[in-house]
Wavefront OBJ file of the C-alpha trace (Angstrom):
o trace
v -15.672 -42.325 -6.233
v -12.486 -43.932 -7.570
v -9.635 -41.593 -8.425
v -9.801 -42.370 -12.149
v -13.592 -41.835 -12.124
v -13.440 -38.285 -10.757
v -14.768 -35.690 -13.187
v -12.388 -33.574 -15.212
v -12.443 -30.008 -13.918
v -11.296 -26.985 -15.853
v -10.403 -23.747 -14.030
v -10.019 -20.602 -16.124
v -10.599 -16.877 -16.016
v -14.234 -15.979 -15.404
v -15.198 -14.019 -18.532
v -18.867 -13.373 -17.705
v -19.211 -10.833 -14.855
v -22.978 -11.344 -14.484
v -22.566 -15.101 -14.222
v -19.717 -14.666 -11.734
v -21.752 -12.366 -9.488
v -24.810 -14.640 -9.717
v -22.649 -17.577 -8.607
v -21.494 -15.672 -5.551
v -25.029 -14.640 -4.629
v -26.228 -18.237 -4.973
v -23.449 -19.757 -2.864
v -23.816 -17.184 -0.086
v -27.630 -17.036 -0.485
v -27.387 -13.267 -0.599
v -30.072 -10.919 -1.888
v -29.438 -9.335 -5.286
v -27.871 -5.911 -4.881
v -29.275 -2.767 -6.426
v -25.894 -1.290 -7.325
v -24.530 -1.585 -10.873
v -22.637 -4.780 -11.658
v -19.244 -3.101 -11.784
v -19.804 -1.586 -8.329
v -20.752 -4.917 -6.749
v -17.644 -6.558 -8.230
v -15.288 -3.734 -7.280
v -12.274 -4.836 -5.284
v -11.827 -8.132 -7.156
v -9.885 -7.204 -10.335
v -11.266 -8.550 -13.590
v -8.104 -10.563 -14.278
v -8.264 -12.121 -10.791
v -11.737 -13.674 -11.123
v -11.690 -17.410 -11.819
v -14.319 -20.052 -12.483
v -14.440 -23.851 -12.524
v -16.489 -26.015 -14.862
v -16.981 -29.787 -14.902
v -16.068 -31.065 -18.347
v -18.919 -32.972 -19.969
v -21.604 -31.874 -17.523
v -24.595 -29.763 -18.421
v -23.679 -26.094 -18.243
v -25.925 -23.604 -16.480
v -25.605 -20.364 -18.480
v -26.533 -18.251 -15.452
v -23.923 -19.537 -12.941
v -20.552 -21.266 -12.805
v -19.932 -24.611 -11.103
v -17.386 -22.908 -8.855
v -15.717 -19.525 -8.482
v -12.912 -17.828 -6.616
v -11.274 -14.418 -6.644
v -7.998 -12.849 -5.557
v -7.455 -9.423 -4.112
v -3.891 -8.144 -4.632
v -2.790 -7.057 -1.167
v 0.182 -6.374 1.058
v 0.735 -8.123 4.370
v 2.861 -6.734 7.185
v 5.317 -9.450 8.254
v 8.062 -9.344 10.928
v 11.237 -7.635 9.778
v 13.470 -8.992 12.546
v 13.842 -5.801 14.543
v 10.510 -5.684 16.334
v 8.703 -3.922 13.497
v 7.076 -4.982 10.239
v 7.461 -4.699 6.505
v 4.981 -5.180 3.692
v 5.197 -8.109 1.289
v 2.827 -9.046 -1.560
v 0.104 -11.539 -0.654
v -2.707 -13.063 -2.675
v -5.920 -12.406 -0.779
v -8.147 -15.394 -1.576
v -11.823 -14.450 -1.526
v -15.206 -15.086 -3.168
v -14.666 -18.861 -2.968
v -17.745 -20.956 -3.604
v -19.080 -24.135 -5.207
v -22.540 -24.409 -6.749
v -24.810 -26.640 -4.589
v -25.295 -29.026 -7.527
v -21.536 -29.618 -7.822
v -20.472 -30.132 -4.214
v -18.161 -33.003 -3.240
v -16.849 -33.477 -6.755
v -13.382 -31.980 -6.212
v -14.064 -28.446 -7.446
v -12.715 -26.693 -4.351
v -9.537 -28.791 -4.443
v -9.068 -27.982 -8.130
v -9.627 -24.265 -7.610
v -7.267 -24.075 -4.640
v -4.561 -25.931 -6.572
v -5.092 -23.556 -9.504
v -4.790 -20.623 -7.107
v -1.487 -21.886 -5.726
v -0.069 -22.449 -9.198
v -1.275 -19.038 -10.376
v 0.115 -17.278 -7.310
v 3.480 -18.992 -7.688
v 3.643 -18.168 -11.401
v 3.016 -14.502 -10.584
v 5.990 -14.498 -8.190
v 4.080 -14.218 -4.919
v 5.095 -16.474 -2.045
v 2.047 -16.160 0.210
v -1.701 -16.571 0.109
v -4.034 -15.465 2.889
v -7.731 -15.603 3.648
v -10.461 -15.261 6.241
v -12.102 -18.666 6.559
v -15.868 -19.001 6.394
v -15.484 -22.573 7.683
v -12.111 -23.059 9.406
v -12.032 -26.847 9.112
v -11.809 -26.562 5.309
v -8.700 -24.506 4.695
v -6.343 -26.217 7.114
v -6.631 -29.246 4.838
v -5.233 -27.135 2.004
v -2.191 -25.908 3.929
v -3.428 -22.676 5.502
v -2.400 -22.049 9.095
v -4.193 -19.844 11.619
v -1.724 -16.972 11.943
v -3.665 -14.470 14.087
v -6.649 -14.295 16.410
v -9.223 -11.600 16.966
v -11.720 -10.785 19.669
v -15.122 -9.162 19.647
v -15.384 -7.269 22.929
v -18.072 -5.286 24.673
v -17.195 -2.062 26.442
v -19.597 0.086 28.405
v -20.302 3.726 27.805
v -17.901 5.795 29.876
v -15.410 2.934 30.320
v -12.108 3.886 31.904
v -8.949 3.159 29.930
v -5.822 3.460 32.059
v -2.606 4.188 30.152
v -0.575 6.794 32.098
v 2.455 6.773 29.809
v 0.307 7.436 26.732
v -1.649 10.374 28.156
v 0.569 13.124 26.739
v 0.548 11.652 23.250
v -3.166 10.847 23.311
v -4.065 14.333 24.538
v -2.549 15.773 21.371
v -4.874 13.742 19.145
v -8.196 15.097 17.919
v -10.932 13.159 16.103
v -13.128 14.167 13.198
v -16.506 12.527 12.475
v -17.733 11.736 8.982
v -19.201 8.930 6.881
v -17.220 6.278 5.041
v -18.353 7.583 1.644
v -17.222 11.161 2.238
v -14.868 12.347 -0.537
v -11.278 11.264 0.078
v -12.003 8.996 3.059
v -10.973 5.841 1.207
v -7.624 7.368 0.256
v -7.050 8.566 3.830
v -7.836 5.149 5.292
v -5.421 3.453 2.906
v -2.614 5.902 3.717
v -3.138 5.299 7.434
v -3.052 1.532 6.974
v 0.112 1.741 4.875
v 1.773 3.821 7.601
v 0.743 1.234 10.213
v 2.390 -1.687 8.441
v 5.720 -0.878 10.087
v 4.270 -1.178 13.601
v 1.276 -3.513 13.223
v 2.453 -6.924 11.996
v -0.521 -8.822 10.568
v -2.066 -5.765 8.889
v -3.356 -6.318 5.355
v -3.680 -3.439 2.901
v -5.453 -3.667 -0.438
v -5.161 -1.485 -3.511
v -7.152 1.718 -3.877
v -10.001 -0.080 -5.637
v -10.407 -2.263 -2.547
v -10.703 0.848 -0.347
v -13.140 2.379 -2.822
v -15.286 -0.727 -2.325
v -14.999 -0.363 1.469
v -16.090 3.258 1.167
v -19.176 2.580 -0.922
v -22.563 2.821 0.805
v -25.365 0.973 -0.953
v -29.097 1.383 -0.477
v -29.100 -1.885 1.456
v -26.521 -0.498 3.895
v -28.842 2.255 5.094
v -32.177 0.505 4.926
v -32.490 -0.037 8.691
v -29.793 2.172 10.227
v -27.567 5.140 9.635
v -24.709 4.994 7.102
v -21.394 3.678 8.418
v -19.540 6.445 10.230
v -15.819 7.099 10.408
v -13.773 8.796 13.097
v -10.368 9.937 11.882
v -7.660 10.572 14.488
v -5.408 13.542 13.686
v -2.156 14.659 15.315
v -0.124 17.705 14.222
v -2.197 17.965 11.052
v -1.625 14.342 9.964
v -3.932 11.319 10.050
v -2.766 8.667 12.543
v -5.772 6.346 12.912
v -9.452 5.802 12.286
v -12.496 3.850 13.426
v -15.436 2.720 11.305
v -18.656 2.243 13.250
v -22.406 2.217 13.033
v -25.092 3.135 15.567
v -28.468 1.458 15.861
v -31.124 3.598 17.513
v -32.710 2.013 20.590
v -34.531 3.074 23.747
v -35.073 0.829 26.782
v -37.478 1.760 29.577
v -37.529 5.335 28.354
v -33.704 5.607 28.377
v -31.340 5.910 25.395
v -29.592 2.579 24.743
v -28.234 2.806 21.222
v -25.967 0.006 20.042
v -22.592 1.083 18.664
v -20.755 -1.486 16.552
v -17.110 -0.674 15.799
v -16.150 -2.613 12.694
v -12.583 -1.374 12.265
v -10.184 0.225 14.730
v -6.847 1.225 13.203
v -3.944 3.149 14.674
v -1.002 3.014 17.024
v -1.606 2.720 20.782
v -2.160 6.436 21.428
v -4.526 6.804 18.466
v -6.477 3.708 19.504
v -6.769 5.116 23.023
v -8.099 8.462 21.778
v -10.559 6.776 19.413
v -11.872 4.380 22.067
v -12.450 7.212 24.513
v -14.461 9.069 21.899
v -16.444 5.980 20.895
v -17.409 5.189 24.486
v -18.585 8.760 25.036
v -21.089 9.056 22.210
v -24.436 10.560 23.142
v -27.403 8.185 23.455
v -25.132 5.115 23.408
v -25.805 2.145 25.658
v -23.413 -0.582 24.533
v -20.272 -0.465 22.402
v -18.977 -3.575 20.624
v -15.470 -3.479 19.161
v -14.589 -6.023 16.480
v -11.146 -7.059 15.271
v -9.316 -6.671 18.588
v -6.055 -8.634 18.424
v -5.133 -11.171 21.091
v -2.388 -8.826 22.340
v -4.204 -5.541 21.751
v -3.382 -2.753 24.256
v -7.106 -2.461 24.999
v -6.869 -5.573 27.170
v -4.213 -3.912 29.324
v -6.091 -0.614 29.580
v -9.069 -2.336 31.233
v -6.922 -4.665 33.411
v -7.676 -7.826 31.454
v -10.743 -9.428 29.860
v -12.853 -9.251 33.034
v -12.764 -5.474 32.676
v -14.823 -5.870 29.526
v -18.323 -7.042 28.748
v -18.814 -10.128 26.616
v -15.634 -11.352 24.893
v -15.871 -13.638 21.855
v -12.724 -15.112 20.263
v -12.502 -15.774 16.527
v -9.876 -16.835 14.031
v -8.548 -13.887 12.049
v -6.014 -14.332 9.223
v -5.050 -17.705 7.748
v -1.656 -17.692 6.005
v -0.391 -20.154 3.409
v 3.229 -20.529 2.238
v 2.808 -21.052 -1.500
v 6.573 -21.088 -1.996
v 8.514 -22.167 1.107
v 11.900 -20.847 -0.002
v 10.577 -17.445 -1.066
v 8.378 -17.038 2.008
v 11.192 -17.855 4.457
v 13.384 -15.228 2.793
v 10.637 -12.586 2.671
v 10.389 -11.964 6.435
v 12.914 -11.146 9.157
v 13.726 -13.029 12.362
v 14.681 -12.205 15.933
v 16.807 -15.300 16.686
v 19.184 -17.565 14.760
v 18.476 -21.192 13.881
v 19.722 -24.042 11.699
v 17.069 -26.744 11.426
v 16.270 -29.404 8.822
v 12.500 -29.532 8.415
v 10.531 -32.198 6.560
v 7.547 -30.313 5.133
v 4.351 -32.126 4.179
v 2.388 -30.314 1.470
v 0.249 -32.520 -0.807
v -1.638 -29.493 -2.180
v 1.576 -27.853 -3.452
v 3.991 -30.721 -4.115
v 6.830 -28.386 -5.058
v 7.062 -27.602 -1.302
v 7.185 -31.257 -0.227
v 10.389 -32.648 1.274
v 13.325 -31.588 3.391
v 14.423 -27.981 3.768
v 17.337 -26.613 5.754
v 15.999 -23.435 7.356
v 18.885 -21.196 8.379
v 18.547 -17.840 10.075
v 21.538 -15.620 10.763
v 21.518 -11.983 11.879
v 17.811 -11.606 11.140
v 17.889 -12.992 7.590
v 16.481 -16.417 6.708
v 16.822 -18.865 3.865
v 15.394 -22.303 3.048
v 17.389 -24.620 0.814
v 16.814 -28.186 -0.328
v 18.799 -30.851 1.551
v 19.199 -34.619 1.811
v 20.192 -34.392 5.482
v 18.134 -36.228 8.065
v 15.007 -34.376 9.173
v 15.115 -32.824 12.661
v 11.500 -31.635 12.550
v 8.495 -32.943 10.617
v 5.545 -30.626 10.164
v 2.723 -29.754 7.768
v 3.090 -26.580 5.730
v 0.093 -25.206 7.664
v 2.251 -25.096 10.820
v 4.709 -22.769 9.071
v 1.777 -20.599 7.974
v 0.492 -20.404 11.545
v 3.936 -19.390 12.826
v 4.716 -17.007 9.964
v 3.544 -13.796 11.668
v 5.040 -14.797 15.023
v 1.744 -15.853 16.575
v 1.332 -19.612 16.085
v 3.562 -21.398 18.627
v 5.399 -24.353 17.069
v 6.367 -25.711 20.496
v 2.710 -25.803 21.521
v 1.847 -27.493 18.209
v 4.386 -30.174 19.052
v 2.754 -30.675 22.436
v -0.605 -30.932 20.656
v 0.703 -33.681 18.387
v 0.748 -31.604 15.210
v 4.537 -31.228 14.852
v 7.127 -33.986 15.343
v 10.676 -33.565 16.642
v 13.593 -35.881 15.806
v 16.426 -33.864 17.388
v 15.863 -32.679 20.963
v 15.365 -28.927 20.963
v 14.914 -28.577 17.197
v 11.297 -27.396 17.395
v 12.260 -24.847 20.046
v 15.118 -23.574 17.867
v 12.778 -23.120 14.910
v 10.069 -21.489 16.999
v 12.451 -19.012 18.662
v 13.473 -17.840 15.197
v 9.879 -17.410 13.985
v 8.409 -15.931 17.170
v 8.024 -12.197 17.784
v 7.869 -10.158 20.977
v 4.399 -8.812 20.099
v 1.421 -10.806 18.870
v 0.224 -10.043 15.334
v -2.644 -7.609 14.984
v -5.968 -8.877 13.731
v -6.392 -8.426 9.983
v -9.355 -6.685 8.385
v -11.794 -8.835 6.505
v -11.581 -9.071 2.743
l 1 2 3 4 5 6 7 8 9 10 11 12 13 14 15 16 17 18 19 20 21 22 23 24 25 26 27 28 29 30 31 32 33 34 35 36 37 38 39 40 41 42 43 44 45 46 47 48 49 50 51 52 53 54 55 56 57 58 59 60 61 62 63 64 65 66 67 68 69 70 71 72 73 74 75 76 77 78 79 80 81 82 83 84 85 86 87 88 89 90 91 92 93 94 95 96 97 98 99 100 101 102 103 104 105 106 107 108 109 110 111 112 113 114 115 116 117 118 119 120 121 122 123 124 125 126 127 128 129 130 131 132 133 134 135 136 137 138 139 140 141 142 143 144 145 146 147 148 149 150 151 152 153 154 155 156 157 158 159 160 161 162 163 164 165 166 167 168 169 170 171 172 173 174 175 176 177 178 179 180 181 182 183 184 185 186 187 188 189 190 191 192 193 194 195 196 197 198 199 200 201 202 203 204 205 206 207 208 209 210 211 212 213 214 215 216 217 218 219 220 221 222 223 224 225 226 227 228 229 230 231 232 233 234 235 236 237 238 239 240 241 242 243 244 245 246 247 248 249 250 251 252 253 254 255 256 257 258 259 260 261 262 263 264 265 266 267 268 269 270 271 272 273 274 275 276 277 278 279 280 281 282 283 284 285 286 287 288 289 290 291 292 293 294 295 296 297 298 299 300 301 302 303 304 305 306 307 308 309 310 311 312 313 314 315 316 317 318 319 320 321 322 323 324 325 326 327 328 329 330 331 332 333 334 335 336 337 338 339 340 341 342 343 344 345 346 347 348 349 350 351 352 353 354 355 356 357 358 359 360 361 362 363 364 365 366 367 368 369 370 371 372 373 374 375 376 377 378 379 380 381 382 383 384 385 386 387 388 389 390 391 392 393 394 395 396 397 398 399 400 401 402 403 404 405 406 407 408 409 410 411 412 413 414 415 416 417 418 419 420 421 422 423 424 425 426
């Protein structure tokens, strides 16, 4: 279709909650929930629900042509001293296009609207978990962290001699995710972890209320989601959310334990894993959301000490405002590099930026100087948490270098000693 023949698309606030929810169910071919409408929509604030319509086309009163939502969240980014600090991030979610309106530019229009909205609200970053990873790289998102799904056997040995004293002082308490106060406790734990777990995302309390809700569908074929809270000296230091599926094989107990979330510092994670792999009647334990540099891999002497290991992409990060995003995080090495940034989806980022880092603080300013590095904005998003290696991207043909050593200078500033943690889904 010629550019001037493309349909006119209007993106505005979604004012009809029933229509918005029906659109999501249609796109994701999900079964209608039995919970009240406001419960099913919880976690996506009313003023952060958006819908797209094609001007002049027949309007379906039951669904929108396209929808997206934003969860207001915080993201732990490097602070330059080996720890992290929280910055606001727009958590893009509930993105979908009606099957009758695909390939007409609705997704592009909604993403552009999202970037403009996010920028107008003073946030510098957007982040998401990609349903189809080949889509969002085209819109400037970079893969900033990885996660693994790993299998561990019942009674697995985790060797961490220098953590034994700390771990021995941690007790665990079993409950269900919808127990009173659990959502608030989980959020407090996650907020505390932002300083040590770069890559952590934390939503508002409504988001945790949604995580803590158990619907009739959740317990139709198995027990309700369980939670183990790790406690040391009377304070919460970690938690695990898991579910067991009853199973017997050849007259022996072989229940499946699926750990959906594991949160805590190294000692808390160690204590929680030991408890999870010692549950009665369990046969296999699968742990989701294990970061690429998670201590678990060291405790079992590498991936061959585990069962099946499946790698996945975790958080995708997008610099909506290059200057603001560069300033928002800290750095562990100095640099002075002129970068030519390609960003057709957010043209205000296009062009040459001098990225200077001194004593842990960074800034990006406009310049007419000759570019020393050329890269897409997605490469900066991939490197933003210290995980995506710019030097390896250059070797892969994704980043270009015009001054010898310039890519290495930029990467040494952005890199961190520890890999980012995997981010929870949202």
